[in-house]
C-alpha positions as CSV (number, residue, x, y, z in Angstrom):
1,M,15.1,-8.0,17.8
2,A,12.6,-7.7,15.0
3,S,14.8,-5.7,12.7
4,N,17.0,-6.9,9.8
5,S,20.2,-5.3,11.1
6,I,23.3,-7.4,11.5
7,D,22.8,-10.5,13.5
8,E,25.8,-10.5,15.8
9,K,25.6,-14.3,16.2
10,T,25.8,-15.1,12.5
11,E,27.6,-11.9,11.3
12,K,25.6,-12.3,8.1
13,G,22.9,-9.7,8.5
14,L,20.1,-12.3,9.3
15,E,16.9,-11.3,11.0
16,N,17.0,-12.5,14.6
17,N,15.3,-15.7,15.2
18,P,12.0,-15.5,17.2
19,P,12.0,-16.6,20.8
20,G,12.3,-20.4,21.3
21,V,14.3,-21.1,18.2
22,E,18.0,-21.7,18.4
23,Y,20.5,-20.0,16.1
24,L,21.9,-22.1,13.4
25,E,25.5,-22.8,13.1
26,S,27.1,-21.3,10.0
27,S,27.4,-24.8,8.5
28,Q,23.6,-25.2,8.8
29,L,22.6,-22.0,7.2
30,K,20.6,-22.1,4.0
31,L,22.0,-19.8,1.4
32,D,20.5,-17.8,-1.5
33,K,21.9,-17.9,-5.0
34,T,24.5,-15.3,-4.2
35,G,25.9,-17.3,-1.3
36,L,24.5,-15.2,1.4
37,P,22.3,-16.7,4.2
38,L,18.6,-16.6,3.6
39,S,16.7,-14.3,5.9
40,P,14.7,-15.4,7.6
41,Q,15.9,-19.0,7.7
42,P,13.2,-21.3,6.4
43,T,12.2,-24.4,8.4
44,A,12.4,-27.9,7.0
45,R,8.7,-28.1,6.8
46,R,7.0,-28.0,3.4
47,D,4.1,-26.0,4.7
48,D,6.4,-23.1,5.6
49,P,5.3,-20.4,3.1
50,L,9.0,-19.6,2.5
51,N,9.4,-23.1,1.1
52,W,6.4,-22.9,-1.3
53,S,7.0,-23.1,-5.0
54,P,7.7,-19.9,-6.9
55,A,4.5,-20.4,-8.9
56,L,2.4,-20.6,-5.7
57,K,4.1,-17.6,-4.1
58,F,3.5,-15.5,-7.3
59,A,-0.1,-16.6,-7.5
60,V,-0.6,-15.4,-3.9
61,C,1.2,-12.1,-4.7
62,I,-1.0,-11.4,-7.7
63,Q,-4.2,-12.2,-5.8
64,V,-3.4,-9.9,-2.9
65,S,-2.2,-7.2,-5.3
66,F,-5.4,-7.4,-7.3
67,L,-7.5,-7.1,-4.2
68,A,-5.5,-3.9,-3.3
69,F,-6.2,-2.7,-6.9
70,L,-9.9,-3.2,-6.7
71,G,-10.5,-1.1,-3.6
72,P,-9.2,2.3,-4.9
73,L,-10.7,1.4,-8.3
74,A,-14.2,0.8,-7.0
75,S,-14.1,3.9,-4.8
76,A,-13.1,6.2,-7.6
77,V,-15.2,4.9,-10.6
78,I,-18.1,7.0,-9.4
79,N,-16.1,10.3,-9.3
80,P,-16.9,11.4,-12.9
81,A,-20.6,10.8,-12.2
82,F,-21.1,13.1,-9.2
83,V,-23.4,15.4,-11.2
84,P,-25.9,12.7,-12.2
85,L,-25.6,11.1,-8.7
86,A,-26.5,14.5,-7.2
87,E,-29.5,14.9,-9.5
88,A,-30.8,11.5,-8.6
89,F,-31.0,12.4,-4.9
90,D,-31.7,16.1,-5.2
91,I,-28.4,17.1,-3.6
92,T,-25.5,19.2,-4.8
93,P,-22.4,17.7,-6.5
94,V,-20.3,18.8,-3.5
95,E,-22.7,16.8,-1.2
96,A,-22.4,13.9,-3.6
97,S,-18.6,13.9,-3.2
98,Y,-19.1,13.3,0.5
99,E,-19.6,9.6,-0.3
100,L,-15.9,9.5,-1.1
101,T,-15.0,11.4,2.1
102,V,-17.0,8.9,4.1
103,F,-15.3,6.0,2.3
104,L,-11.8,7.4,3.0
105,V,-12.4,8.1,6.7
106,F,-13.6,4.5,7.4
107,A,-10.9,3.0,5.1
108,A,-8.4,4.8,7.3
109,T,-9.8,4.1,10.7
110,G,-11.6,0.7,10.4
111,P,-8.5,-1.5,9.7
112,L,-6.8,-0.3,12.9
113,F,-9.4,-2.2,14.8
114,V,-9.8,-5.2,12.5
115,L,-6.3,-6.1,11.4
116,P,-5.0,-7.3,14.8
117,V,-7.2,-10.3,14.1
118,A,-4.9,-11.3,11.3
119,N,-2.0,-12.1,13.6
120,T,-4.2,-14.5,15.7
121,Y,-6.6,-16.1,13.3
122,G,-4.7,-15.7,10.0
123,R,-4.8,-13.6,6.9
124,R,-7.2,-15.8,4.8
125,P,-10.3,-15.2,6.9
126,L,-9.9,-11.5,6.6
127,F,-9.2,-11.6,2.9
128,L,-12.4,-13.6,2.3
129,A,-14.6,-11.6,4.6
130,G,-13.3,-8.3,3.4
131,S,-13.7,-9.2,-0.3
132,L,-17.2,-10.4,0.3
133,L,-18.2,-7.4,2.3
134,A,-16.7,-5.0,-0.3
135,A,-18.6,-6.8,-3.1
136,V,-21.9,-6.8,-1.3
137,T,-21.7,-3.2,-0.3
138,N,-20.9,-2.0,-3.8
139,V,-23.8,-4.0,-5.2
140,A,-26.1,-2.7,-2.5
141,A,-25.0,0.9,-3.4
142,A,-26.0,0.3,-7.0
143,Y,-29.5,-0.6,-5.9
144,S,-29.9,1.8,-3.0
145,P,-33.1,3.9,-3.2
146,S,-31.8,6.6,-0.9
147,W,-28.8,8.8,-0.4
148,T,-28.6,7.7,3.2
149,G,-28.4,4.1,2.0
150,I,-25.4,4.9,-0.2
151,L,-23.6,6.6,2.6
152,A,-24.2,3.6,4.8
153,T,-22.7,1.2,2.2
154,R,-19.6,3.5,1.9
155,V,-19.0,3.1,5.7
156,F,-18.7,-0.7,5.5
157,N,-17.1,-0.7,2.0
158,G,-14.4,1.6,3.4
159,I,-13.7,-0.6,6.3
160,A,-13.5,-3.8,4.2
161,T,-11.4,-2.1,1.4
162,G,-9.0,-0.6,4.0
163,W,-8.2,-3.9,5.6
164,L,-7.8,-5.7,2.2
165,T,-5.3,-3.0,1.2
166,A,-3.4,-3.1,4.4
167,L,-3.1,-6.9,4.5
168,G,-1.0,-6.9,1.3
169,P,2.5,-6.0,2.7
170,P,2.3,-8.5,5.6
171,T,1.3,-11.3,3.2
172,I,4.3,-10.4,1.0
173,C,6.5,-10.6,4.0
174,D,5.0,-14.0,4.9
175,I,6.1,-15.7,1.7
176,Y,9.2,-14.0,0.5
177,F,12.8,-13.7,1.8
178,F,14.3,-10.4,2.7
179,H,16.4,-10.2,-0.5
180,E,13.2,-10.7,-2.6
181,R,10.7,-8.5,-0.9
182,G,11.6,-5.3,-2.8
183,F,10.6,-6.8,-6.1
184,Y,7.4,-8.4,-5.0
185,M,6.4,-5.5,-2.7
186,G,6.8,-3.3,-5.9
187,I,4.3,-5.5,-7.7
188,W,1.8,-4.9,-4.9
189,A,2.6,-1.2,-4.8
190,F,2.0,-0.9,-8.6
191,F,-1.4,-2.4,-8.2
192,I,-2.6,-0.3,-5.3
193,N,-1.3,2.9,-6.8
194,N,-3.1,2.4,-10.1
195,G,-6.6,1.4,-9.0
196,A,-7.5,5.0,-8.7
197,H,-5.7,5.8,-11.9
198,V,-7.7,3.3,-14.0
199,A,-11.0,4.4,-12.5
200,P,-11.3,7.6,-14.6
201,L,-11.0,5.6,-17.8
202,L,-14.1,3.6,-16.7
203,G,-16.2,5.9,-14.7
204,G,-17.1,8.5,-17.4
205,P,-18.2,6.0,-20.1
206,I,-20.1,3.8,-17.6
207,A,-22.0,6.8,-16.3
208,E,-22.6,8.2,-19.7
209,H,-23.8,5.1,-21.4
210,I,-25.4,2.8,-18.8
211,G,-26.0,5.0,-15.8
212,W,-24.2,6.1,-12.6
213,R,-25.6,3.1,-10.6
214,W,-23.3,0.8,-12.6
215,C,-20.3,2.7,-11.3
216,F,-21.0,0.9,-8.1
217,G,-22.5,-2.3,-9.6
218,I,-19.8,-3.3,-12.1
219,P,-16.9,-3.1,-9.5
220,G,-19.2,-4.9,-7.0
221,Y,-19.8,-7.9,-9.4
222,I,-16.1,-8.0,-10.3
223,Q,-15.3,-8.2,-6.6
224,L,-17.8,-10.9,-6.1
225,G,-16.1,-13.0,-8.8
226,V,-12.7,-12.4,-7.3
227,T,-14.1,-13.5,-3.9
228,A,-15.1,-16.8,-5.5
229,V,-11.6,-17.2,-7.0
230,I,-9.7,-16.5,-3.8
231,A,-12.0,-18.8,-1.8
232,C,-10.5,-21.6,-3.9
233,T,-6.9,-20.4,-4.5
234,L,-5.7,-18.1,-1.8
235,P,-4.1,-20.2,1.0
236,E,-3.3,-19.1,4.6
237,T,0.2,-17.5,4.8
238,L,0.5,-16.9,8.5
239,Y,3.2,-19.2,9.9
240,R,4.6,-19.3,13.4
241,R,8.4,-19.8,13.2
242,N,8.7,-21.1,16.8
243,M,6.7,-24.2,15.8
244,Q,9.0,-27.3,15.8
245,A,8.6,-30.2,13.5
246,S,7.2,-32.3,16.4
247,D,4.6,-29.7,17.3
248,A,2.1,-30.5,14.6
249,K,1.8,-32.4,11.4
250,E,2.5,-30.6,8.2
251,R,-0.4,-28.8,6.7
252,S,-1.7,-29.7,3.3
253,F,-2.9,-27.1,0.8
254,L,-6.4,-28.1,1.6
255,D,-5.7,-27.4,5.3
256,L,-4.5,-23.9,4.2
257,L,-7.8,-23.3,2.5
258,L,-10.1,-24.8,5.1
259,F,-9.0,-22.7,8.1
260,R,-7.2,-25.6,9.7
261,S,-3.8,-24.1,9.6
262,T,-3.6,-21.4,12.3
263,S,-4.1,-23.4,15.5
264,T,-2.4,-21.5,18.3
265,S,-2.6,-21.0,22.0
266,K,-2.6,-17.3,21.4
267,R,-5.9,-15.5,22.0
268,L,-7.0,-12.1,21.0
269,S,-6.8,-9.4,23.7
270,L,-7.7,-5.8,24.0
271,H,-4.0,-5.0,24.0
272,D,-3.7,-6.3,20.5
273,F,-5.9,-3.4,19.3
274,I,-3.6,-0.7,20.5
275,R,-0.5,-2.2,19.0
276,P,-0.9,-0.3,15.7
277,F,-0.4,2.9,17.7
278,I,2.6,1.5,19.6
279,V,4.6,1.2,16.4
280,L,4.3,5.0,15.8
281,R,7.0,5.4,18.5
282,Y,9.6,4.0,16.1
283,L,11.3,6.6,13.9
284,A,11.9,3.9,11.2
285,V,8.1,3.7,10.9
286,L,6.9,7.3,11.7
287,L,9.2,9.3,9.5
288,P,8.8,7.2,6.4
289,A,5.0,7.1,6.9
290,L,4.8,10.9,7.2
291,Y,7.0,11.3,4.1
292,Y,5.0,8.8,2.1
293,V,1.7,10.5,2.7
294,T,3.1,13.7,1.1
295,C,4.2,11.6,-1.9
296,L,0.7,10.1,-2.3
297,T,-1.1,13.4,-1.6
298,Y,1.0,15.7,-3.8
299,G,2.1,13.1,-6.4
300,S,-1.2,11.5,-7.2
301,V,-4.3,12.6,-5.2
302,L,-3.5,16.3,-6.1
303,F,-4.1,15.7,-9.8
304,A,-7.3,13.7,-9.2
305,A,-8.7,16.1,-6.7
306,T,-8.2,19.2,-8.8
307,G,-8.2,17.7,-12.4
308,S,-12.0,17.9,-13.1
309,V,-11.9,21.7,-12.4
310,V,-8.5,22.4,-14.0
311,Y,-9.1,20.7,-17.3
312,K,-12.6,21.9,-17.7
313,E,-11.8,25.5,-16.8
314,F,-8.4,26.0,-18.4
315,Y,-8.4,23.5,-21.2
316,H,-12.1,23.0,-21.9
317,F,-11.9,19.2,-21.8
318,T,-14.9,16.9,-21.8
319,I,-15.4,14.4,-19.1
320,T,-13.9,11.6,-21.2
321,Q,-10.8,13.7,-22.1
322,T,-10.4,14.6,-18.4
323,G,-10.5,11.0,-17.5
324,L,-7.9,10.1,-20.1
325,I,-5.4,12.8,-18.9
326,L,-5.9,11.9,-15.3
327,S,-5.3,8.2,-16.0
328,I,-2.8,7.5,-18.8
329,P,0.1,9.7,-17.8
330,L,-0.1,8.5,-14.2
331,I,-0.2,4.8,-15.2
332,I,2.8,5.3,-17.5
333,G,4.7,7.1,-14.7
334,N,4.0,4.3,-12.2
335,L,5.0,1.7,-14.7
336,I,8.3,3.4,-15.4
337,G,8.9,4.0,-11.7
338,E,8.3,0.4,-10.8
339,A,10.6,-0.7,-13.6
340,G,13.4,1.0,-11.7
341,A,12.3,0.4,-8.1
342,G,11.6,-3.1,-6.8
343,W,14.4,-5.1,-8.3
344,F,16.7,-2.1,-7.8
345,I,16.2,-1.9,-4.0
346,D,16.9,-5.6,-3.8
347,R,20.0,-5.0,-5.7
348,L,21.1,-2.3,-3.3
349,I,20.8,-4.7,-0.5
350,Y,23.0,-7.2,-2.3
351,L,25.6,-4.6,-3.2
352,H,25.7,-3.4,0.4
353,A,26.2,-6.9,1.7
354,K,29.0,-7.5,-0.8
355,R,30.9,-4.5,0.4
356,H,30.2,-5.0,4.1
357,D,30.9,-8.7,4.8
358,G,27.3,-9.9,4.3
359,E,25.7,-7.1,6.4
360,R,22.2,-6.4,5.1
361,P,20.5,-3.5,6.9
362,P,17.1,-2.3,5.6
363,E,18.6,1.2,5.3
364,A,20.4,0.2,2.1
365,R,17.1,0.4,0.4
366,L,16.8,4.1,1.1
367,D,19.5,4.9,-1.4
368,A,16.8,4.6,-4.1
369,L,15.0,7.6,-2.7
370,W,17.1,9.9,-4.9
371,L,14.7,8.8,-7.6
372,V,11.8,10.2,-5.6
373,L,13.0,13.7,-6.3
374,L,11.3,13.3,-9.6
375,L,8.0,13.7,-7.7
376,P,8.4,17.4,-6.6
377,I,9.9,18.2,-10.0
378,G,6.9,16.8,-11.8
379,T,4.4,18.5,-9.5
380,I,6.1,21.9,-10.1
381,I,6.0,21.3,-13.9
382,D,2.3,20.6,-13.7
383,G,1.6,23.8,-11.6
384,I,3.6,26.0,-14.0
385,C,1.8,24.6,-17.0
386,I,-1.6,25.3,-15.4
387,S,-0.6,28.8,-14.6
388,H,0.5,29.3,-18.2
389,S,-2.4,27.3,-19.8
390,E,-3.1,30.1,-22.3
391,T,0.3,29.7,-23.9
392,S,1.2,26.1,-23.2
393,S,-0.3,22.7,-24.2
394,W,-1.9,20.1,-22.0
395,V,1.0,17.9,-23.0
396,G,3.2,19.7,-20.5
397,N,0.7,18.8,-17.7
398,A,0.7,15.2,-18.8
399,F,4.5,15.2,-18.8
400,G,4.7,16.7,-15.3
401,M,2.2,14.2,-13.9
402,A,4.0,11.3,-15.4
403,I,7.3,12.4,-13.9
404,A,5.7,12.9,-10.5
405,N,4.3,9.4,-10.6
406,I,7.7,7.9,-11.3
407,G,8.8,9.3,-8.0
408,F,5.5,8.4,-6.3
409,Q,5.8,4.7,-7.4
410,V,9.4,4.5,-6.1
411,S,8.4,6.0,-2.8
412,T,5.6,3.5,-2.3
413,T,7.8,0.5,-2.9
414,V,10.7,1.8,-0.8
415,V,8.7,2.9,2.2
416,Y,6.6,-0.2,2.5
417,A,9.7,-2.5,2.0
418,Y,11.9,-0.5,4.4
419,C,9.4,-0.3,7.2
420,T,8.3,-3.9,7.1
421,D,12.0,-5.0,6.8
422,C,12.9,-3.1,10.0
423,Y,10.1,-4.7,12.0
424,K,8.9,-7.7,10.0
425,P,6.9,-9.4,12.8
426,Q,4.9,-6.2,13.2
427,S,4.2,-5.7,9.5
428,V,0.4,-5.9,10.1
429,E,0.5,-3.0,12.5
430,I,2.9,-1.0,10.3
431,S,0.7,-1.5,7.3
432,A,-2.4,-0.4,9.2
433,V,-0.7,2.8,10.3
434,I,0.5,3.7,6.8
435,N,-3.0,2.9,5.5
436,F,-4.4,5.3,8.1
437,F,-2.1,8.1,7.1
438,R,-2.6,7.6,3.3
439,N,-6.4,7.8,3.5
440,I,-6.7,10.6,6.0
441,F,-4.2,12.9,4.4
442,G,-5.4,12.1,0.9
443,G,-9.0,12.7,1.9
444,I,-8.5,16.2,3.2
445,L,-6.6,17.5,0.2
446,S,-9.7,18.6,-1.6
447,F,-10.5,21.0,1.2
448,Y,-7.5,23.2,0.6
449,A,-5.8,22.5,-2.7
450,L,-8.0,24.6,-5.0
451,P,-8.6,27.4,-2.5
452,L,-4.9,27.8,-2.0
453,A,-4.3,27.7,-5.8
454,R,-6.8,30.4,-6.5
455,S,-5.4,32.5,-3.7
456,I,-1.7,32.5,-4.6
457,G,-1.7,30.9,-8.1
458,F,-1.4,27.3,-9.2
459,Q,2.4,27.4,-9.8
460,Y,3.1,28.7,-6.3
461,A,0.6,26.4,-4.6
462,W,2.1,23.4,-6.4
463,L,5.5,24.7,-5.4
464,V,4.5,24.8,-1.8
465,F,3.3,21.2,-2.0
466,A,6.6,20.2,-3.6
467,F,8.7,21.8,-0.9
468,I,6.6,20.1,1.8
469,N,7.5,16.8,0.2
470,I,11.2,17.7,-0.1
471,I,11.4,18.8,3.6
472,L,9.9,15.6,4.8
473,L,12.4,13.6,2.7
474,L,15.3,15.1,4.7
475,P,14.7,12.9,7.9
476,L,14.9,9.8,5.7
477,A,18.4,10.9,4.7
478,V,19.2,10.9,8.5
479,L,17.7,7.4,8.7
480,R,20.0,6.3,5.8
481,W,23.0,7.6,7.7
482,K,22.2,6.7,11.3
483,G,19.1,4.4,11.0
484,Q,20.9,1.3,12.3
485,Q,22.2,3.1,15.3
486,I,18.8,4.7,16.0
487,R,17.0,1.4,15.8
488,A,19.6,-0.2,18.2
489,S,19.3,2.6,20.8
490,A,17.7,1.9,24.1
491,W,14.8,4.4,23.5
492,Q,14.0,2.7,20.2
493,K,14.1,-0.9,21.6
494,P,12.2,-3.1,19.1
495,P,8.8,-4.4,20.0
496,T,8.6,-8.0,21.3
497,F,5.1,-8.9,20.3
498,H,4.5,-11.3,17.3
499,N,8.2,-12.3,17.2
500,D,7.1,-15.8,16.4
501,I,5.8,-14.7,13.0
């Protein structure tokens, strides 16, 4: 099995070993600092990413997290400059916003057909190719003489950014043990969530002082610099656990940089490209993914998609002031949320194991979802404040958005950690699916949020969104209660592909 439910052969909650590897006797098990068996069990090889030094692991974590941060940042920096962008190409501001729509569509769909390569040829080639493509297309957009040219760059930039984002969780799973993943997945989640939140701080001043083209150019040149850094410092993390010590010599760090570390008899097939859709049959993936997109959409994207209109119309904010209120409260909320998320869900795993004779099911992480109830509360507060803007201060809106983003950050960390823990070998496919949902659902919000708010009122529209989020949280309560039994049932038989990872 690919799940992290109890291993009946060790009775310690280990992930099942991949095919071809024998189970260790209890006397051979390597333990963590609490005395519980490590999961997965590391090999004796020094090139096993699980055996890397903490410093090297953290360096990898920060690099993949920053790559996830740059994508949303680069895509959203131009948002405050839609008016000058429209004037430059003699189009309307609404038409100018289509560049973001194009980006989101291809960021959602492109990785589904690219990421299967990562399980055959490794993560590093895709990180390098994606970062270089994202850099080149952003710089090209800055110098594009036509609107068609800009849209073309958004297609390829979306594809590259999408796969850079989706490669983060599998890489975290490659290098960290089960009991550590919550904390380090949380670091990655904090970076990916705040790329779009930092963008408003930069986009307005850049467009105002040096021109809208630099809203593409500056992120592009930053990405180019990051590409040079990861070319020298980001090693390959893909490691096949059915490889015995006699199969190949240990790989040096240079081997991990020079693409000499992923030799395998496995070849890419057409079937690999439908596997992201296969994982949708598993409730432990589908239900959290659907819930998470409501967290992203109504706990973060909602404020960005409606903020420029709301704060100009109701509070008479300037572009710079709007950028500040759409950035600072959200960043603070995410920071507070992550301070109580990553380490906490790892602690929940330990406490469950302590009470249940070493049993460590991923469902124990779902106890943290009580904190996610702050998301609908914050969204409702923001909606009420907008409806009563004549008698209330913008401070109430900032407070509501910060509270919502505490819940949003917790949801990101919990959902990614839970889903990849349940089916760790299939983490690439899971990440691709969640990435698809987050970009598609986030991208269509702008088509209905403001029309609904003007039809029934902001407080009631935001209340509807909050209740949608709460309703989709309920199935996760069922997973917490019966998730292990559901995953063990015949109709939810775990996938068998990539079990050597």
